Wavefront OBJ file of the C-alpha trace (Angstrom):
o trace
v 0.206 0.296 -0.096
v 2.506 2.534 0.934
v 4.406 2.094 -2.616
v 1.027 2.571 -4.484
v 0.716 5.883 -2.960
v 4.484 6.902 -3.514
v 4.042 5.755 -6.518
v 0.623 7.671 -7.513
v 2.177 11.119 -5.810
v 5.112 10.786 -8.408
v 2.904 10.355 -11.017
v 0.640 13.286 -9.546
v 3.626 15.783 -9.182
v 5.536 14.756 -12.602
v 1.948 15.857 -13.985
v 1.579 18.462 -12.293
v 5.146 19.672 -13.446
v 4.229 18.968 -16.837
v 1.358 21.381 -17.103
v 3.407 24.240 -15.000
v 6.146 24.032 -17.489
v 3.893 23.965 -20.624
v 2.378 26.743 -18.762
v 5.519 28.773 -18.913
v 6.870 28.210 -22.330
v 3.250 28.845 -23.862
v 3.426 32.221 -21.255
v 7.291 33.038 -22.086
v 6.138 32.678 -25.771
v 3.497 35.496 -25.827
v 5.573 38.162 -23.815
v 8.633 37.539 -26.788
v 5.694 37.720 -29.627
v 4.014 40.578 -28.157
v 7.557 42.317 -27.469
v 8.304 41.724 -30.707
v 5.017 43.501 -31.901
v 5.977 46.335 -30.051
v 8.938 47.020 -31.460
v 7.813 46.367 -34.847
v 5.688 49.350 -33.763
v 7.800 51.405 -32.622
v 10.229 51.039 -35.544
v 7.244 51.882 -38.100
l 1 2 3 4 5 6 7 8 9 10 11 12 13 14 15 16 17 18 19 20 21 22 23 24 25 26 27 28 29 30 31 32 33 34 35 36 37 38 39 40 41 42 43 44
C-alpha cells in the first residue's frame, strides 16, 4: 500500500510539473511575441 501511495503521488507531481512547464513556455512565447509586436510598432 505504501509503495502505491508513493508512486501515485510521484505521478501526480509529474503531471503538475509537466503542466506547469508547458504553461511557462506558452507564457514566455506570448511575452516574446508581444515584445516583437511592440518593437515593430516603435520602428514604423
